[in-house]
ZAMARGU-4260 file (C-alpha; in steps of 0.2 Angstrom, whole numbers, plus 5000, padded with zeros to 4 digits):
<rodrens>
0) 5273/4672/4985 | 5266/4664/4969 | 5269/4646/4965 | 5279/4651/4949 | 5291/4661/4960
5) 5293/4647/4972 | 5296/4635/4957 | 5310/4646/4950 | 5317/4648/4967 | 5317/4629/4970
10) 5326/4626/4954 | 5339/4639/4956 | 5343/4633/4974 | 5344/4615/4969 | 5356/4620/4954
15) 5367/4631/4966 | 5368/4618/4979 | 5371/4604/4966 | 5386/4614/4960 | 5391/4618/4978
20) 5392/4600/4983 | 5402/4592/4969 | 5416/4581/4976 | 5433/4589/4972 | 5425/4606/4969
25) 5414/4609/4984 | 5421/4622/4997 | 5415/4609/5010 | 5427/4596/5004 | 5441/4603/5016
30) 5429/4602/5030 | 5423/4584/5027 | 5439/4574/5024 | 5434/4558/5033 | 5425/4544/5024
35) 5409/4548/5033 | 5410/4566/5027 | 5413/4561/5009 | 5397/4550/5010 | 5387/4564/5017
40) 5393/4576/5003 | 5390/4563/4990 | 5372/4560/4997 | 5368/4579/4996 | 5376/4581/4979
45) 5366/4567/4971 | 5350/4574/4979 | 5352/4591/4973 | 5358/4585/4956 | 5342/4575/4954
50) 5332/4589/4961 | 5339/4600/4947 | 5336/4588/4933 | 5318/4585/4940 | 5315/4603/4941
55) 5321/4606/4923 | 5312/4592/4916 | 5295/4598/4923 | 5299/4616/4919 | 5301/4610/4901
60) 5285/4600/4902 | 5274/4614/4909 | 5281/4627/4897 | 5279/4616/4882 | 5260/4616/4885
65) 5259/4635/4880 | 5275/4639/4871 | 5292/4633/4864 | 5304/4631/4879 | 5322/4635/4873
70) 5316/4638/4856 | 5313/4619/4854 | 5298/4616/4842 | 5297/4597/4842 | 5281/4592/4851
75) 5279/4609/4860 | 5266/4622/4860 | 5254/4608/4864 | 5239/4620/4867 | 5240/4628/4850
80) 5244/4612/4840 | 5230/4603/4848 | 5217/4617/4849 | 5203/4609/4840 | 5204/4593/4849
85) 5206/4602/4866 | 5191/4613/4862 | 5180/4597/4858 | 5186/4589/4874 | 5182/4604/4885
90) 5165/4605/4877 | 5162/4587/4880 | 5167/4588/4898 | 5156/4603/4901 | 5141/4596/4892
95) 5142/4578/4899 | 5149/4580/4916 | 5152/4598/4923 | 5135/4605/4918 | 5126/4589/4916
100) 5108/4591/4922 | 5107/4576/4932 | 5124/4579/4940 | 5119/4597/4945 | 5101/4592/4951
105) 5109/4578/4962 | 5119/4591/4971 | 5104/4603/4971 | 5092/4591/4978 | 5103/4588/4993
110) 5102/4606/4998 | 5087/4614/5008 | 5085/4630/4999 | 5071/4635/5011 | 5084/4634/5025
115) 5096/4645/5016 | 5083/4658/5014 | 5078/4657/5032 | 5097/4659/5036 | 5098/4674/5025
120) 5083/4682/5034 | 5089/4679/5052 | 5107/4681/5051 | 5112/4692/5036 | 5100/4707/5037
125) 5088/4698/5025 | 5073/4707/5032 | 5081/4725/5030 | 5087/4720/5013 | 5070/4714/5008
130) 5062/4730/5015 | 5074/4740/5004 | 5071/4730/4989 | 5052/4732/4989 | 5054/4750/4994
135) 5065/4753/4979 | 5053/4744/4967 | 5038/4753/4973 | 5047/4770/4974 | 5052/4767/4955
140) 5034/4763/4951 | 5027/4778/4961 | 5040/4790/4953 | 5033/4787/4936 | 5015/4790/4942
145) 5007/4806/4936 | 5001/4814/4953 | 4993/4829/4943 | 4983/4817/4932 | 4977/4807/4947
150) 4973/4822/4958 | 4962/4829/4944 | 4952/4812/4943 | 4950/4811/4962 | 4946/4829/4965
155) 4928/4829/4958 | 4924/4815/4969 | 4931/4823/4985 | 4923/4840/4980 | 4906/4830/4979
160) 4909/4822/4996 | 4914/4839/5004 | 4898/4847/4998 | 4887/4834/5005 | 4897/4834/5021
165) 4885/4833/5037 | 4894/4840/5052 | 4881/4833/5064 | 4884/4815/5058 | 4903/4817/5058
170) 4903/4824/5076 | 4892/4810/5082 | 4903/4797/5074 | 4919/4806/5081 | 4911/4806/5099
175) 4907/4788/5098 | 4924/4783/5093 | 4933/4794/5105 | 4921/4789/5120 | 4925/4770/5116
180) 4936/4764/5131 | 4950/4757/5119 | 4952/4774/5111 | 4949/4784/5127 | 4963/4775/5136
185) 4975/4779/5121 | 4970/4797/5120 | 4971/4800/5139 | 4988/4791/5140 | 4994/4803/5125
190) 4987/4818/5134 | 4996/4813/5150 | 5013/4810/5141 | 5012/4827/5132 | 5007/4835/5149
195) 5022/4828/5157 | 5034/4834/5144 | 5026/4852/5144 | 5028/4852/5163 | 5046/4848/5162
200) 5050/4860/5148 | 5061/4875/5152 | 5048/4888/5148 | 5034/4880/5159 | 5046/4878/5174
205) 5051/4896/5172 | 5033/4902/5171 | 5028/4891/5187 | 5043/4898/5196 | 5037/4916/5193
210) 5019/4912/5198 | 5025/4904/5214 | 5036/4919/5218 | 5021/4931/5215 | 5009/4920/5226
215) 5022/4920/5240 | 5024/4938/5239 | 5005/4941/5240 | 5003/4928/5254 | 5017/4936/5265
220) 5011/4954/5262 | 5015/4964/5277 | 5014/4950/5289 | 5030/4946/5298 | 5022/4930/5305
225) 5018/4923/5288 | 5036/4927/5283 | 5043/4919/5298 | 5033/4903/5295 | 5038/4902/5277
230) 5056/4905/5281 | 5056/4892/5295 | 5049/4879/5284 | 5062/4883/5270 | 5047/4886/5258
235) 5058/4894/5244 | 5052/4896/5226 | 5063/4881/5221 | 5057/4870/5235 | 5038/4873/5232
240) 5041/4870/5213 | 5050/4854/5217 | 5036/4848/5228 | 5023/4853/5214 | 5033/4844/5201
245) 5034/4828/5211 | 5016/4828/5215 | 5011/4831/5197 | 5023/4817/5191 | 5017/4805/5204
250) 4999/4808/5199 | 5002/4806/5181 | 5012/4790/5184 | 4997/4783/5195 | 4985/4788/5181
255) 4995/4780/5167 | 4996/4763/5177 | 4977/4763/5179 | 4975/4766/5160 | 4987/4753/5155
260) 4980/4739/5167 | 4972/4724/5158 | 4964/4708/5164 | 4957/4706/5181 | 4959/4720/5193
265) 4953/4724/5211 | 4937/4733/5214 | 4946/4749/5220 | 4956/4750/5204 | 4941/4746/5193
270) 4931/4760/5201 | 4946/4772/5198 | 4947/4767/5180 | 4928/4768/5178 | 4928/4786/5185
275) 4942/4791/5173 | 4932/4784/5158 | 4916/4792/5164 | 4924/4809/5167 | 4932/4809/5150
280) 4917/4802/5141 | 4906/4816/5149 | 4919/4829/5144 | 4919/4824/5126 | 4900/4823/5125
285) 4897/4840/5134 | 4910/4848/5122 | 4901/4841/5107 | 4884/4846/5114 | 4890/4864/5116
290) 4896/4865/5098 | 4886/4875/5086 | 4884/4862/5072 | 4876/4874/5060 | 4892/4886/5062
295) 4904/4871/5060 | 4894/4865/5044 | 4895/4883/5037 | 4913/4886/5041 | 4919/4869/5034
300) 4910/4872/5018 | 4916/4890/5017 | 4935/4885/5019 | 4934/4871/5007 | 4924/4880/4994
305) 4933/4897/4995 | 4951/4893/5000 | 4954/4874/4997 | 4959/4868/4980 | 4956/4849/4981
310) 4966/4845/4965 | 4982/4854/4971 | 4980/4847/4989 | 4979/4829/4982 | 4994/4832/4970
315) 5004/4839/4985 | 4999/4825/4996 | 5003/4811/4984 | 5020/4819/4980 | 5025/4821/4998
320) 5017/4806/5006 | 5018/4793/4992 | 5033/4798/4982 | 5043/4805/4997 | 5046/4822/4989
325) 5050/4838/4999 | 5035/4847/5006 | 5033/4863/4996 | 5026/4872/5011 | 5042/4868/5021
330) 5053/4873/5007 | 5043/4890/5006 | 5045/4893/5025 | 5064/4890/5024 | 5066/4901/5009
335) 5056/4915/5019 | 5068/4913/5034 | 5083/4914/5023 | 5077/4930/5015 | 5073/4937/5032
340) 5090/4934/5039 | 5102/4935/5023 | 5118/4938/5034 | 5115/4922/5044 | 5125/4910/5034
345) 5120/4891/5036 | 5116/4876/5027 | 5098/4870/5030 | 5091/4853/5026 | 5073/4849/5024
350) 5067/4835/5035 | 5058/4822/5025 | 5044/4811/5032 | 5044/4793/5026 | 5030/4789/5014
355) 5015/4783/5022 | 5016/4766/5014 | 5034/4762/5021 | 5028/4756/5038 | 5013/4745/5032
360) 5024/4738/5018 | 5038/4733/5031 | 5025/4725/5043 | 5017/4715/5028 | 5034/4709/5023
365) 5039/4704/5041 | 5022/4695/5044 | 5025/4685/5028 | 5043/4681/5033 | 5037/4675/5050
370) 5024/4665/5042 | 5036/4657/5031 | 5049/4653/5045 | 5035/4645/5055 | 5028/4635/5042
375) 5036/4618/5036 | 5023/4617/5022 | 5027/4634/5015 | 5046/4629/5016 | 5043/4613/5007
380) 5033/4621/4994 | 5046/4635/4990 | 5060/4622/4990 | 5050/4612/4977 | 5047/4627/4967
385) 5065/4633/4966 | 5072/4615/4962 | 5059/4613/4948 | 5063/4630/4941 | 5082/4626/4941
390) 5079/4609/4933 | 5068/4617/4920 | 5081/4631/4916 | 5095/4618/4915 | 5085/4607/4903
395) 5080/4622/4892 | 5097/4629/4890 | 5108/4613/4891 | 5109/4611/4872 | 5114/4629/4870
400) 5129/4628/4882 | 5141/4619/4870 | 5138/4631/4856 | 5141/4646/4868 | 5157/4639/4874
405) 5163/4635/4856 | 5158/4652/4850 | 5168/4660/4865 | 5183/4650/4862 | 5183/4652/4843
410) 5184/4671/4845 | 5200/4670/4853 | 5217/4669/4843 | 5230/4656/4847 | 5240/4668/4858
415) 5224/4675/4867 | 5218/4657/4870 | 5235/4652/4877 | 5236/4668/4888 | 5218/4664/4894
420) 5221/4646/4898 | 5238/4649/4906 | 5231/4663/4917 | 5218/4651/4924 | 5230/4635/4927
425) 5248/4641/4927 | 5249/4644/4945 | 5243/4626/4949 | 5254/4619/4936 | 5269/4627/4944
430) 5266/4614/4959 | 5272/4601/4946 | 5289/4609/4945 | 5290/4611/4964 | 5285/4593/4966
435) 5297/4587/4953 | 5312/4595/4962 | 5307/4588/4979 | 5304/4570/4971 | 5320/4571/4961
440) 5330/4575/4977 | 5322/4561/4986 | 5325/4549/4972 | 5343/4555/4970 | 5347/4552/4988
445) 5338/4535/4988 | 5348/4529/4973 | 5364/4535/4981 | 5361/4525/4997 | 5356/4510/4986
450) 5372/4511/4976 | 5382/4512/4992 | 5374/4497/4999 | 5377/4487/4983 | 5395/4493/4982
455) 5398/4487/5000 | 5389/4470/4996 | 5399/4467/4980 | 5415/4475/4986
</rodrens>
């Protein structure tokens, strides 16, 4: 309930109760016939009468600020009649107190703006919002980039490098990189993880089950003895497949543990790790040695010279990986599939990969945020920068503020200004009316008691 409604209700209630407690007219008079009852009734009546008078007086005063209460024009419509003086007072208050540079800066200097920023990062999804902000900015920049023009500039450089491509040097460099223990561990771990997924796949399990069944059939042949042994051991297809899966998974797990070990290890584990690395390195080197370097060189240049359009490739790569557009090859595949099955109604959505710069950008932002959070020096520096900036802006625009306020107020007609001000302060002013009724009631009751006491003393 708004204060205005409460004030109206308080005034109406006090008037009704004042009338209802009038001595001689009150319906309660028949119930309170004793002297004490009469005193109580008079006490209430004086209180409600005073509350009504106070409420009416304050209603008149509040209404007189904006319009003519009861049509009375004498010293009413105060806001309209004193518009120029009130405008000057508002501007002076804003200029010298409310928006005074020193007053504002005194409050700003008490705040730790760096702490507010840290709070934003840590508790209000500040990191994610910062990521999104920078992504949107860069996306906007990249969207305006002419990928066709860039690809045409870069294509000749790539074509030159492709023509001067030396397969032997590239292969040697690749072998050195792959054979390095740090990379070998990662590659082997990836192979093992992929191998485990392939092993557990439905198609691989079905293929293994079929092969096991064939091998068992061949092993049993026409031998009743072999069949009896297999039956007594319960070596069914599923049992053998389960044992095979458990052993392969255990071997993969043991190998992954060895590959992920860091720091000091026992001699046995160290030997196993060394054997793994030596075996993998030997495999890579032997594979590279068996490559026909001349053929690789020829095939590479043939592919890139006859089938590969460097400019088109660069344009597509920029559009997909930098701008985040749909991959045209994927769209073409979907269109071909739709044409191949026209009666299969469905909605297909192209899966977009994140642009290649998203992850590095997010990591860079997170690193800088962590650096800021852990550095008091950076926090102090940012705090000083923000406060100096605020002070500079305040000083620069301080003299323009009064003119802007006056211009805004001058555009409003008297009625518009009255409506504007009333809309901002009317609800608070209604509390004056409520307080007037309450204080009037208290004053009326108090004076009634005082008059009784005086009457007793004199009488």
